[in-house]
KOLMARLUM-875754 format. One line per 4 residues: their letters; for each residue x, y, z of N, C-alpha, C, O, CB. Coordinates in steps of 0.2 Angstrom, whole numbers, plus 5000, padded with zeros to 4 digits. Each point is the difference from the previous one (the first is absolute). Glycine has a CB too. Example, Ala and Ser with C-alpha at 12.3 -4.5 7.8 and 13.67 -1.06 7.14 Angstrom:
REM KOLMARLUM-875754
AS> 5066,4972,5039,4996,5006,5000,5004,5006,5000,5005,4999,5003,4986,4995,5003; 5007,5011,4990,5004,5006,5001,4996,5005,5003,5003,5006,5001,5003,4991,4989 $
***
This chain:
REM KOLMARLUM-875754
MAET> 4925,5088,5242,4993,5000,5002,4999,4997,5007,5004,4996,5003,4993,5004,4984; 4997,5003,5015,4999,4996,5008,4992,5000,5000,4997,4998,4995,5014,5007,5012; 4987,4997,4998,4992,4999,5002,4995,5004,4993,5002,5006,4998,5000,4995,5018; 4994,4996,4982,4995,5003,4997,5004,5003,4992,4999,5005,4997,4993,4999,5016 $
NAPE> 5013,4991,4986,5003,5003,4993,4995,4999,4994,5000,5004,4995,5011,4993,5009; 4986,4999,4997,4993,4999,4995,4993,4998,5004,5000,4997,5006,5008,4998,4984; 4987,5007,5006,4994,4997,5004,4999,4993,5001,5003,4997,4995,4993,5013,5002; 5000,4988,5008,5000,4993,5001,4991,5000,4996,4995,5000,5003,5016,4998,5009 $
TTAA> 4989,5001,4983,4995,4999,4995,5002,4997,4994,5006,5000,4998,4990,5009,5006; 4998,4987,4993,5003,4997,4993,4995,5001,4995,4994,4999,5002,5014,4992,5003; 4993,5011,4990,4996,5001,4995,4999,4995,4996,5004,4995,5000,4999,5015,5001; 4991,4989,4994,4996,4995,4997,5006,4999,4994,5002,5005,4997,4983,4999,5006 $
HTAP> 5016,4989,4997,5005,4999,4993,4997,4993,4997,4995,4997,5002,5018,5009,5003; 4991,4992,4990,4999,4995,4995,5004,4994,5003,4998,4994,4998,5000,5013,4991; 5008,4994,5015,5004,4995,5000,4996,4994,5005,4997,5001,5005,5014,5007,4993; 4990,4985,5000,4998,4995,5004,5000,5002,5007,5005,5004,5002,4999,4987,4989 $
PVAG> 4990,5006,5015,5001,5002,5006,5003,4994,5003,5001,4995,4996,4989,5013,5004; 5013,4994,5006,5004,4994,5004,4995,5000,5007,4998,5005,5003,5015,4998,4992; 4986,4991,5007,4996,5000,5005,5002,5003,5006,5006,5000,5003,4991,4991,4992; 4999,5013,5008,5000,5005,5006,5002,4995,5006,5001,4995,5000,4989,5014,4996 $
PPAG> 5009,4995,5011,5000,4997,5006,4992,4997,5001,4996,5001,4996,5013,5008,5008; 4991,4986,5001,4996,4997,5001,4994,5005,5003,5002,5005,5002,5005,4985,5000; 4986,5008,4997,4996,5004,5002,4998,5003,5006,4998,4995,5004,5000,4999,4988; 5002,5011,5010,5000,5003,5007,5007,5001,5002,5001,5002,5006,4990,4992,4998 $
YGSQ> 5013,5006,4991,5006,5002,5005,5000,5008,5000,4998,5003,4995,5010,4986,5001; 4995,5015,5009,5001,5007,4999,4994,5002,5006,5000,5005,5003,5004,4995,4983; 4991,4995,5014,4994,5003,5006,5004,4998,5005,5005,4996,4999,4983,5002,4996; 5010,5004,5011,5002,5000,5007,4998,4992,5003,4995,4996,4999,5003,5019,5003 $
PSGR> 5007,4983,5001,5000,4993,5004,4995,5001,5005,5000,5006,5001,5011,4990,4998; 4986,5000,5003,4996,4999,5005,5003,4999,5006,5004,4996,4999,4988,5001,4994; 5007,5007,5013,5001,4999,5005,5008,5004,5001,5004,4999,5004,4987,4988,4997; 5011,5018,4995,5007,5002,5001,4998,5007,5001,4995,5002,4997,5014,4989,4995 $
PQHT> 4995,5013,5012,5000,5008,5001,4999,5003,4994,5001,4997,4995,5005,5002,5013; 4992,5006,4992,4999,5005,4994,5002,5007,5001,4999,5003,5005,4992,4990,4993; 5011,5012,4997,5002,5005,5001,4996,5004,4995,4999,4998,4995,5012,4999,5011; 4987,5009,4996,4997,5006,4995,5005,5006,4998,5003,5003,5005,4984,4995,5000 $
HGGG> 5015,5003,4988,5003,5006,4999,4995,5004,4999,4995,4998,4997,5015,4999,4998; 4991,5010,5006,4997,5006,4996,4991,4999,5000,4996,5002,4996,5018,4998,4995; 4983,4995,5014,4993,5000,5002,4998,4994,4994,4995,4998,5001,5003,5015,5003; 5007,4985,4992,4997,4995,4996,4999,4993,5002,5001,4999,5006,5003,5008,4987 $
APVK> 4995,4988,5003,4998,4994,5001,5006,4997,5004,5006,5002,4999,4987,4997,4990; 5005,4996,5016,5006,4998,5004,5005,4995,4996,4997,4995,4998,4997,5006,5012; 5012,5000,4990,5006,4996,4997,5005,4997,5006,5000,5003,5005,4998,5004,4984; 5005,4989,5008,5006,4997,5004,5004,4998,4997,5000,4997,4995,4995,4999,5012 $
RQIV> 5011,5007,4995,5006,4999,4995,5001,4992,4999,4998,4996,5003,5008,5015,5003; 4998,4989,4988,5002,4993,4999,5007,5000,4999,5003,5005,4998,4987,4991,4997; 5012,4998,5006,5007,4997,5000,5002,4998,4994,4996,4996,4997,5003,5000,5013; 5007,5008,4986,5000,4997,4993,5008,4996,4999,5004,5004,5002,4985,5006,4992 $
AFSF> 5012,4985,5004,5007,4996,4999,5002,5001,4993,4996,4996,4997,5000,4996,5013; 5007,5010,4988,5004,4996,4992,5006,4998,5003,5004,5002,5004,4993,5007,4985; 5001,4983,5008,5007,4996,5001,5003,4998,4993,4996,4997,4996,5000,4998,5015; 5009,5005,4988,5004,4999,4994,5004,4995,5001,5005,5000,5004,4996,5011,4992 $
YRIL> 4997,4983,5000,5003,4994,5002,5005,4997,4993,4998,5001,4994,4991,4996,5016; 5016,4999,4993,5005,4998,4993,5002,4993,5003,5003,4999,5006,5004,5015,4988; 4990,4982,5001,5002,4993,5001,5006,4997,4998,5002,5000,4994,4989,5000,5006; 5012,4997,5005,5008,4998,4999,4999,4994,4994,4997,4995,5000,5008,5008,5014 $
PEWK> 5001,5000,4982,5001,4993,4993,5000,4994,5003,5001,4996,4995,5005,5010,4997; 4995,4990,5014,5000,4995,5001,4994,4997,5000,5001,4994,4999,5006,5009,5006; 4987,5000,4995,4993,4999,5001,4998,4999,4994,4997,4995,4999,5002,5011,5011; 5003,4998,4984,4999,4998,4994,5002,4993,4996,4998,4998,4995,5003,5013,5006 $
RLPA> 5004,4987,5002,5003,4993,4999,4997,4994,5003,5001,4995,4997,5008,5012,5003; 4987,4994,5004,4996,4995,5003,4993,4996,4995,4997,5002,4997,5006,5006,5015; 4997,4985,4989,4996,4997,4996,4994,5004,4999,4998,5003,5005,5006,4985,4998; 4993,5011,4992,4993,5003,4999,4994,4999,5004,4997,5004,5002,5006,4996,4988 $
AEKA> 4997,4994,5012,4994,4997,5005,5001,5003,5006,4995,5002,5003,5005,4987,4991; 5006,5011,5009,5002,5004,5006,4999,5007,5001,4997,5002,5005,5011,4991,4995; 4994,5012,4995,4999,5006,4999,4992,5000,5001,4997,5004,5004,5013,4999,4988; 4986,4994,5004,4993,4999,4999,4998,5001,5008,4996,5005,5002,5003,4987,4987 $
VHKA> 5003,5002,5016,4999,5002,5005,5001,5004,5004,4997,5001,5005,5003,4991,4993; 5005,5012,5001,5002,5006,5003,4996,5006,4998,4999,5004,5005,5011,4990,4995; 4988,5006,4994,4996,5005,4997,4992,5000,5005,4997,5005,5002,5010,4992,4985; 4991,4996,5013,4993,5000,5003,4999,5000,5006,4995,5001,5002,5003,4994,4991 $
AFIA> 5008,5006,5012,5001,5001,5006,4999,5009,5002,4997,5003,5004,5011,4985,4995; 4996,5014,4996,5002,5007,5000,4993,5004,4999,4999,5005,5003,5015,4992,4993; 4982,5001,4998,4994,5002,4997,4994,4998,5006,4995,5004,5000,5010,4994,4986; 4995,4997,5018,4996,4999,5004,4999,5007,5007,4996,5003,5003,5007,4982,4992 $
VIEK> 5005,5014,5007,4998,5007,5005,4999,5005,4996,4996,5004,5003,5011,4993,5006; 4994,5005,4985,4997,5007,4998,4992,4998,4999,4996,5005,4999,5016,5000,4995; 4985,4990,5006,4993,4999,4999,4997,5002,5006,4997,5005,5002,5004,4986,4990; 5003,5004,5013,4997,5000,5007,4999,5007,5003,4996,5001,5004,5009,4988,4997 $
WQKP> 4999,5016,4997,5000,5007,5002,4996,5005,4997,5000,5006,5001,5009,4992,5002; 4987,4998,4992,4996,5006,4997,4993,5001,5003,4995,4996,4999,5011,5002,4989; 4994,5006,5016,4993,5002,5005,4999,5005,4997,5003,5005,5002,4999,4991,5008; 4991,5006,4986,4998,5004,4999,4998,5006,5004,4997,4997,5006,5001,4995,4988 $
GEFL> 5002,5014,5006,5000,5006,5006,5006,4998,5005,5001,5005,5003,4985,4996,4998; 5018,4995,5001,5004,4999,5003,5008,4999,4998,5005,5003,5004,4984,4993,5001; 5013,5001,4989,5007,4997,4998,4999,5000,4993,4996,4996,4998,5008,4997,5012; 5000,5011,4986,5001,4999,4993,5007,4998,4998,5005,5002,5003,4986,5006,4995 $
TMTY> 5009,4988,4997,5007,5000,4996,4999,4999,4993,4996,4997,4997,5009,4997,5012; 5001,5010,4989,4998,5001,4992,5009,4998,4998,5005,5003,5003,4982,5009,4997; 5014,4983,4995,5006,4998,4997,5001,5002,4993,4996,5001,4996,5003,4992,5012; 5008,5009,4992,5002,5002,4994,5007,4998,4997,5005,4998,5004,4988,5011,4999 $
STVG> 5008,4990,4991,5007,4998,4999,5004,5006,4997,4998,5004,4997,4997,4984,5001; 5011,5011,5003,5006,5004,4998,5005,4997,4995,5005,5003,4999,4993,5002,5011; 5000,4988,4989,5005,4998,4994,5000,5004,4995,4995,5002,4998,5004,4986,5004; 5008,5015,4996,5001,5002,4994,4999,5008,4999,5000,5003,4995,4997,4985,5003 $
TRGD> 5002,5015,5010,4999,5005,5001,5004,5004,5005,5002,5006,5000,4987,4990,4996; 5013,4999,5008,5005,5003,5006,5005,4995,5000,4998,4994,5000,4994,5011,5008; 5013,4995,4992,5006,4996,5001,5003,4997,5007,5003,4995,4999,5001,5012,4991; 4994,4995,5015,5001,4997,5007,4993,4999,5004,5000,4999,5006,5011,5007,4994 $
VDML> 4985,4993,4997,4992,4997,5002,4998,4996,4997,5002,5000,4994,4995,5009,5010; 4998,4986,4997,4997,4996,4995,4991,5001,5000,4996,4999,4996,5015,4992,5004; 4987,5012,5006,4993,5000,5002,4999,5007,5004,5005,5004,5002,4994,4983,4997; 4994,5013,5002,4998,5005,5006,4995,4998,5004,4996,4997,4996,5008,5012,4997 $
VWSI> 4995,4990,5013,4994,4997,5004,4998,5006,5003,5004,5003,5005,4999,4985,4998; 4991,5015,4995,4999,5009,5002,4993,4996,5004,4995,4997,4997,5011,5015,4991; 4994,4990,5021,4994,4998,5004,4998,5007,5002,5004,5004,5000,4999,4984,5003; 4990,5012,5001,4998,5006,5002,4995,4995,5006,4996,4995,4999,5004,5015,4987 $
CYSV> 5001,4994,5020,4995,4996,5006,5000,5007,5005,5002,5005,4998,5003,4980,5002; 4993,5012,5005,4997,5006,5004,5004,4999,5008,4999,5004,5005,4988,4996,4988; 5019,4995,5007,5005,4998,5005,5008,4999,4998,5001,4998,4994,4988,4996,5012; 5015,5008,4999,5006,4998,4998,5002,4993,5002,5005,4997,4997,4998,5014,5003 $
EEMN> 4993,4986,5006,5001,4994,5002,4997,4995,4994,5003,4995,4999,4997,5008,5013; 4996,4999,4985,4997,4996,4994,5004,4998,4994,5001,4995,4998,4989,5009,5007; 5012,5003,4993,5006,4999,4996,5006,4997,5001,5002,4998,4995,4993,5009,5003; 5007,4993,5008,5006,4996,5000,4998,4993,5002,5005,4996,4998,5001,5013,5005 $
RMRS> 4988,4989,5000,4998,4992,4998,5001,4998,4994,5004,4996,4998,4989,5004,5010; 5002,5004,4987,5000,4997,4993,5006,5000,4997,5000,4995,4995,4990,5008,5004; 5016,5001,5001,5005,5000,4997,5004,4995,5004,5005,4998,4997,4993,5013,4999; 5002,4987,5010,5005,4995,5004,4997,4993,4997,5004,4995,4999,4997,5012,5014 $
ELLA> 4992,4992,4986,4997,4995,4996,5004,4999,4994,5002,4995,5000,4988,5007,5004; 5010,5002,4991,5001,5000,4994,5008,4997,5000,5002,4996,4996,4989,5015,5001; 5012,4992,5007,5008,5000,5001,5000,4992,5003,5004,4996,4997,5000,5019,5006; 4993,4983,5001,4999,4993,5002,4999,4994,4996,4999,4995,5002,4998,5011,5005 $
TPLG> 5002,4997,4986,4998,4994,4994,5006,4997,4998,5005,5003,5001,4984,5004,4995; 5011,4987,5000,5006,4998,4997,5003,5004,4995,5006,5000,5000,4990,4991,5002; 5000,5013,4995,5004,5006,4995,5003,5004,5005,5006,5001,5000,4985,5001,4991; 5006,5001,5015,5003,5005,5004,5008,4999,5001,5005,5004,5000,4983,4998,5006 $
GYIE> 5013,4992,4996,5008,4997,4999,5005,5003,4995,5006,5001,5000,4990,4988,5005; 5000,5013,4988,5004,5002,4995,4999,5007,4999,5002,5002,4995,4998,4987,5002; 4996,5015,5006,4999,5008,4999,5006,5002,5004,5003,4997,5005,4983,5004,4994; 5015,5005,4998,5003,5006,5003,4996,5007,5000,4995,5000,4996,5016,4995,4999 $
IPHH> 4990,5010,5009,4997,5005,5000,5002,5006,4999,5001,5004,5004,4995,4991,5001; 5007,5008,4988,5006,5005,4999,4995,5007,5002,5003,5005,5000,5007,4989,4990; 4982,5008,5010,4998,5005,5000,4993,5000,5004,4996,4996,4996,5011,5006,4994; 4991,5000,5015,4994,4999,5003,4998,5006,5003,5005,5003,5003,4996,4986,4999 $
FLSM> 4993,5014,4998,4998,5007,5001,4994,5000,5003,4995,4996,4997,5009,5009,4993; 4995,4997,5018,4994,5000,5005,4998,5007,4999,5003,5005,4999,5002,4986,5010; 4989,5010,4992,4997,5007,4997,4994,4999,5006,4998,4995,5004,5005,5007,4980; 4993,5005,5016,4993,4999,5001,4995,5006,4998,5003,5005,4999,5001,4989,5010 $
TKRS> 4989,5005,4990,4998,5004,4996,4997,5007,5006,4999,5000,5006,4998,4988,4983; 5003,5017,5008,4998,5006,5005,4996,5005,4995,4999,4999,4994,5012,5001,5015; 4987,5006,4993,4996,5004,4995,5007,5005,4997,5005,5001,5003,4981,4998,5003; 5013,5004,4989,5005,5003,4998,4998,5008,5002,4995,5003,5000,5009,4987,4991 $
QYQI> 5001,5013,5010,5001,5007,5001,4998,5006,4995,5000,5006,5001,5008,4989,5006; 4991,5001,4987,5001,5006,4994,4994,4996,4996,5000,4994,4998,5014,5011,5001; 4979,5000,5001,4995,4996,4999,4999,5001,4990,5002,5005,4997,4991,4996,5019; 5003,4995,4983,4997,5000,4992,4994,5002,5000,4996,4998,5004,5009,4993,4992 $
DRED> 4994,5015,5000,4993,5003,4999,4997,4995,4997,5000,5001,4994,5002,5010,5006; 4994,4984,5002,4997,4995,4996,4995,4996,5005,5001,5000,5006,5009,4998,4986; 4984,4999,5006,4997,4996,5002,5001,4993,4999,4997,4998,4995,4997,5011,5006; 5010,4989,5001,5000,4991,4997,5001,4996,5006,5002,5003,5005,5005,4999,4983 $
ESEA> 4993,4993,5012,5000,4993,5005,5006,5001,5004,5000,4997,5006,4994,4995,4985; 5012,5010,5007,5005,5000,5003,5000,5004,5006,5002,4998,5005,5004,4999,4985; 4992,5009,5008,4999,5007,5004,4996,4998,5005,5001,5002,5006,5000,5006,4985; 4992,4988,5007,4994,5000,5005,5004,4995,5005,4998,5000,5006,4989,5002,4986 $
ESRG> 5017,4994,5007,5004,4996,5004,5005,5002,5005,5003,4997,5005,4995,4996,4986; 5004,5013,5008,5004,5004,5003,5008,4998,5000,5004,5002,5004,4986,5001,5002; 5011,4992,4989,5007,4997,4999,5001,4996,5005,5006,4998,5001,4997,5011,4993; 4993,4988,5010,5001,4996,5006,5000,4993,4998,5003,4996,5003,4992,5012,5005 $
AIRP> 5003,4991,4986,4999,4992,4998,5001,5001,4992,4996,5003,4997,4994,4992,5013; 5014,5001,4987,5000,4999,4992,4998,4994,4998,5001,4994,5003,5008,5014,4996; 4987,4993,4995,4997,4995,4997,5004,4998,4994,4999,5003,4995,4989,5000,5010; 5018,4993,4995,5004,4999,4995,4997,4994,4994,4996,4996,5001,5012,5008,5008 $
GGHK> 4995,4996,4986,5000,4995,4996,4995,5000,4993,4996,5005,5001,5008,4989,5010; 4995,5002,4984,4997,5002,4994,5004,5003,4995,4997,5002,4994,4995,4999,5014; 5014,4999,4993,5005,5002,4996,5005,4995,4997,5001,4995,5004,4996,5015,5001; 5006,4991,4989,5005,4996,4999,5006,5000,5001,5004,4996,4999,4991,5002,4996 $
YIFV> 5007,5008,5007,5006,5001,5001,5001,5005,5007,4995,5004,5001,5006,4994,4985; 5004,5002,5019,5002,5004,5005,5007,5002,5000,5005,4996,4998,4986,5001,5008; 5010,5010,4998,5007,5004,4998,5001,5001,5007,4997,5004,5002,5003,5002,4986; 5004,4991,5015,5001,5001,5007,5007,5001,5003,5005,4997,4999,4985,4997,5001 $
YPFW> 5009,5012,5004,5009,5003,5003,4998,5003,5006,4994,5003,5000,5013,5001,4988; 4998,4996,5017,5001,5004,5005,5002,5008,4999,5002,5002,4995,5001,4988,5011; 4995,5013,5000,5001,5007,4997,5002,5005,5006,4998,4998,5005,4993,5001,4985; 5014,5006,5009,5001,5002,5006,5001,5008,4997,5002,5002,4995,5002,4987,5011 $
KTRP> 4994,5016,4998,5000,5007,4999,5006,5004,5003,5003,4996,5003,4986,5002,4996; 5013,5008,5000,5006,5003,5003,4997,5002,5007,4994,5001,5000,5012,5002,4989; 4998,4999,5017,4998,5003,5004,4998,5007,4999,4995,5003,5003,5010,4990,5002; 5000,5011,4991,4995,5007,4999,4993,5000,4999,4996,5004,5002,5013,5000,4993 $
WYML> 4989,4991,5000,4993,5000,4999,4995,5001,5007,4995,5003,5001,5008,4990,4987; 4999,5002,5016,4996,5001,5006,5002,5007,5005,4997,5000,5005,5001,4986,4994; 5006,5018,4999,5000,5007,5003,4995,5004,4995,4997,5005,5002,5015,4994,5004; 4987,4999,4989,4996,5004,4998,4992,5002,5002,4996,4995,5003,5013,5001,4989 $
SMEE> 4988,5011,5008,4994,5000,5002,4993,4995,4998,5000,4997,4994,5006,5014,5006; 4991,4988,5002,4994,4995,4996,4997,5003,4996,4999,4996,4995,4998,4998,5013; 5002,5014,4992,4997,5003,4995,5005,4998,4993,4998,4997,4994,4995,5012,5014; 5015,4992,4993,5003,5000,4993,5001,4993,4998,5000,4999,4994,5005,5010,5008 $
RRRL> 4995,4986,5002,4999,4993,4999,4994,4998,4996,4999,4997,4994,5006,5001,5017; 4990,5005,4992,4995,4998,4995,4999,5005,4993,4997,4998,4996,4997,4997,5013; 5009,5010,4991,5001,5004,4993,5004,4995,4995,4998,4999,4995,5002,5013,5011; 5006,4986,4998,5003,4995,4995,4997,4993,4997,5001,4998,4994,5008,5006,5014 $
MDEH> 4986,4994,4998,4997,4992,4999,4995,5001,4994,4999,4996,4996,5001,5000,5016; 4997,5011,4988,4994,5001,4996,5002,4999,4993,4996,4997,4995,5000,5011,5013; 5012,4995,4990,5001,4999,4993,5002,4992,4999,5001,4998,4995,5003,5015,5003; 4998,4983,5007,5001,4994,4999,4993,4995,4999,5000,4994,4996,5010,5009,5010 $
IRVG> 4986,5000,4997,4992,4996,4999,4997,5002,4994,4995,4996,4997,5003,5004,5014; 5005,5006,4988,4996,5002,4992,5003,4995,4994,4996,4998,4996,5004,5015,5007; 5007,4987,4997,5004,4994,4997,4995,4994,5000,4998,4997,4995,5014,5007,5008; 4988,4994,5003,4998,4993,5001,4992,4997,4998,4998,4995,4998,5010,5007,5011 $
LAYP> 4990,5004,4991,4992,5000,4997,5001,5001,4992,4994,5000,4997,4999,5006,5015; 5011,4994,4985,5001,5000,4993,5000,4993,4997,4999,4999,4994,5007,5011,5007; 4997,4985,5005,4999,4993,4997,4996,4997,5005,5002,4997,5005,5008,5003,4990; 4984,4999,5003,4994,4998,5004,4999,4991,4999,4996,4997,5003,4998,5017,4994 $
RVKL> 5011,4984,4998,5001,4992,5000,5005,4997,5004,5002,4994,4999,4994,5008,4990; 5007,5002,5016,5006,4998,5004,4996,5003,5008,4999,5006,5002,5014,4995,4986; 4987,4992,5015,4997,5000,5008,5006,5001,5004,5005,4996,4999,4986,4996,4999; 5010,5012,5007,5005,5002,5006,4996,4997,5007,4995,5002,5003,5010,5009,4991 $
NTTY> 5000,4985,5007,4999,4997,5008,5005,5003,5003,5006,4998,4999,4988,4990,5000; 5005,5016,5006,5006,5003,5004,4999,4997,5008,4995,5000,5004,5005,5013,4988; 5007,4985,5009,4998,4997,5008,5008,5003,5003,5005,5001,4997,4985,4986,5002; 5008,5014,5008,5006,5005,5003,5003,4994,5006,4998,4995,5003,4995,5019,4996 $
SFGI> 5014,4988,5000,5003,4995,5006,5005,5003,5005,5005,4997,5003,4995,4994,4987; 4998,5016,5012,5004,5002,5005,5000,4997,5006,4995,4999,5003,5005,5010,4992; 5006,4990,5006,5001,4997,5006,5000,4992,5001,5001,4997,5005,4995,5013,4998; 5001,4987,4992,4999,4993,5000,5005,4997,4995,5001,4994,5001,4986,5007,5003 $
DDQE> 5016,5002,4991,5004,4997,4995,5005,5006,4998,5000,5006,5002,4991,4986,4993; 5014,5006,5001,5005,5004,4998,4998,5007,4996,5002,5006,5002,5005,4983,4998; 4988,5009,4995,4998,5005,4995,4995,5004,5005,4999,4998,5006,5001,4995,4982; 4997,5013,5009,4995,5004,5002,4993,4998,4997,4995,4999,5004,5013,5009,4996 $
FVVA> 4992,4991,4995,4994,4999,4994,5001,4993,4997,5006,4998,4999,4992,5015,4997; 4998,4983,5003,5000,4995,4994,4994,5003,4993,4995,5002,5003,5009,4988,5006; 4997,5009,4985,4995,5002,4996,5000,4995,4995,5006,4998,4998,4995,5014,5005; 4992,4985,4995,5000,4996,4998,4994,5001,4993,4994,5001,5001,5013,4993,5011 $
FETN> 4995,5007,4982,4998,5003,4995,4996,4994,4995,5004,4997,4997,5006,5013,5005; 4983,4989,4998,4996,4996,4997,4999,5002,4993,5000,5006,5000,4995,4990,5010; 5005,5000,4985,4999,5002,4993,4998,4994,4995,5002,4994,5002,5006,5016,5000; 4989,4991,4994,5000,4995,4993,5005,5003,4995,5000,4996,4995,4988,5000,5007 $
FPED> 5015,5010,4998,5003,5004,4995,5008,5002,5004,5001,5005,5002,4985,4999,4992; 5017,4991,5005,5007,5003,5002,5003,5007,4998,5004,5003,5003,4998,4985,4998; 4996,5014,4991,5002,5004,4997,4998,5007,5002,5004,5005,4999,4996,4986,4994; 4993,5009,5012,4997,5004,5003,5006,5003,5006,5001,5006,5001,4988,4989,4995 $
FVDL> 5013,5000,5007,5003,5000,5006,5008,5003,4999,5003,5004,5004,4988,4985,5001; 5011,5008,4990,5008,5003,4998,4998,5008,4998,5005,5004,5002,5000,4983,4992; 4990,5016,5002,5000,5006,5000,4997,5004,5005,5001,5006,5000,4999,4991,4990; 4996,5000,5014,4999,5005,5007,5005,5000,5004,5000,5006,5003,4991,4992,4996 $
VQQL> 5015,4996,5003,5006,5002,5004,5004,5007,4995,5003,5004,5003,4998,4982,5003; 4999,5013,4988,5005,5005,4997,4996,5006,5002,5004,5004,5003,5001,4991,4988; 4989,5006,5008,4997,5006,5001,5002,5002,5007,5002,5006,5001,4988,4992,4991; 5009,4999,5012,5000,5000,5008,5007,5004,5002,5000,5005,5004,4993,4983,4997 $
RETE> 5012,5008,4994,5006,5005,5002,5002,5005,4999,5006,5002,5001,4997,4992,4999; 4991,5010,4997,5002,5007,4997,4996,5004,5004,4998,5006,4998,5005,4990,4990; 4995,5002,5017,4996,5003,5005,5004,5003,5006,5005,4998,5002,4986,4994,4995; 5006,5013,5005,5005,5005,5006,5000,4995,5006,5005,5000,5003,4990,5013,4993 $
ASMY> 4999,4982,5006,5002,4997,5006,5005,4995,4999,5003,4998,5005,4987,5005,4998; 5012,4995,4991,5005,4995,5000,5008,5001,5003,5003,4995,5002,4988,5003,4988; 5009,5008,5010,5006,5002,5001,5002,4998,5008,5006,5000,5002,4993,5010,4989; 4994,4988,5013,5002,4998,5007,4999,4992,4999,4997,4998,5005,4999,5014,5002 $
TLKD> 5006,4986,4990,4999,4992,4999,5008,4998,5003,5005,5002,4997,4985,4997,4992; 5010,4998,5015,5007,4997,5002,5002,4993,4996,5005,4999,4997,4994,5006,5016; 4996,4991,4987,5001,4994,4997,4993,4996,4999,4996,4999,5004,5016,5001,5000; 4987,4997,4989,4995,4998,4998,5002,4993,4997,4998,4999,4994,4995,5013,5005 $
FPIF> 5011,4983,5003,5003,4994,4997,5001,4995,5007,5001,5002,5006,5005,5005,4982; 4994,4988,5009,5000,4995,4994,4992,5000,4996,4995,5000,5004,5014,4991,5002; 4992,5009,4987,4993,4999,4999,4999,4993,4998,5004,4997,4996,4995,5015,5000; 4994,4984,5006,4999,4994,4997,4993,4999,4994,4994,5001,5002,5011,4997,5011 $
SCVR> 4996,5001,4982,4994,5000,4995,4998,4990,5001,5004,4995,5000,5002,5019,4988; 4988,4986,5012,4997,4994,5003,4993,4997,4996,4996,5005,4997,5008,5000,5015; 4996,4990,4987,4994,4999,4994,4996,4996,5004,5002,4994,5002,5005,5005,4987; 4987,5003,5013,4994,4995,5004,5000,4993,4998,4999,5000,4993,4993,5009,5008 $
MTPE> 5008,4986,5002,4999,4994,4999,4997,4996,5006,5001,5002,5006,5008,5000,4986; 4987,4992,5005,4999,4996,5006,5006,4997,5003,5005,4999,4997,4983,4999,4998; 5011,5000,5013,5006,4996,5002,5004,4995,4996,5006,4998,5001,4990,5005,5008; 4999,4994,4987,5002,4993,4997,5003,5003,4994,5006,4999,4999,4986,4992,5005 $
EMLD> 5006,5014,4993,5005,5004,4993,5006,5002,5003,5005,4998,4997,4986,5007,4997; 5009,4998,5012,5005,5002,5002,5006,4997,5002,5006,5001,4999,4987,5004,5002; 5005,4989,5001,5005,4995,5001,5004,4997,4995,5006,4998,5000,4987,5000,5008; 5000,5001,4987,5003,4996,4993,5004,5004,4997,5004,4998,4996,4985,4996,5002 $
HIG> 5011,5012,5002,5006,5003,4997,5006,5001,5002,5005,5002,4996,4987,5002,5002; 5008,4993,5009,5006,5000,5002,5004,4994,4998,5006,5001,5000,4989,5005,5010; 5002,4988,4989,5003,4995,4999,4994,4992,5002,5003,4995,5000,5010,5015,5002 $
***
């Protein structure tokens, strides 16, 4: 799977909602340069980081009072960097869903330098001394080459900005296409992606956020599927394996299944 494997949309559902991003996030930050795609509204690309952390066992054996101080300092950094319209961080637990990591810290902003400072402050907390980072993916937003034939919010934003949150689960993985894919004509690639997109449209309860890593990280794309219905995601991925475009997939793992939680809940699940 790759860009536009599924539409960036969400249908109404009955599952309990999860708090979304702060009000105003996804709008243009004041004073920042803007870009226009295809004559649409000005959109500036976002910087996106998926940091998967593992807590060393030694931390779990610390006295409860000491761990509480460590948690508070870690959470304070996340809260400090919650800046509506500028910087957003969401937290997820991978306890019980992934063996090599304990949590995901997903941040979106408009500056590599800001991402660097925020992550540096997290790792400078007392808890940071007990953190390992087995996986970290850096990417950016950009307009997709393959248009979805729909008038929705994500298309209006030209995919230069994503508005995540509001779902209980997220499934994240890096993605590479084969070199022969890039040798195909744009017309042929669009033909193949049309089928891909049609499959995605059959699962409106799954929202896809596609970001791009060409030249700034090892992978080509990072895809993050948000949903309240994991069964829909399982069926979507299985059906996408049967599309013609899937023959051009080079690699689409490791896959991380994550449960949305507040920072406090996320850390409490670790120890």
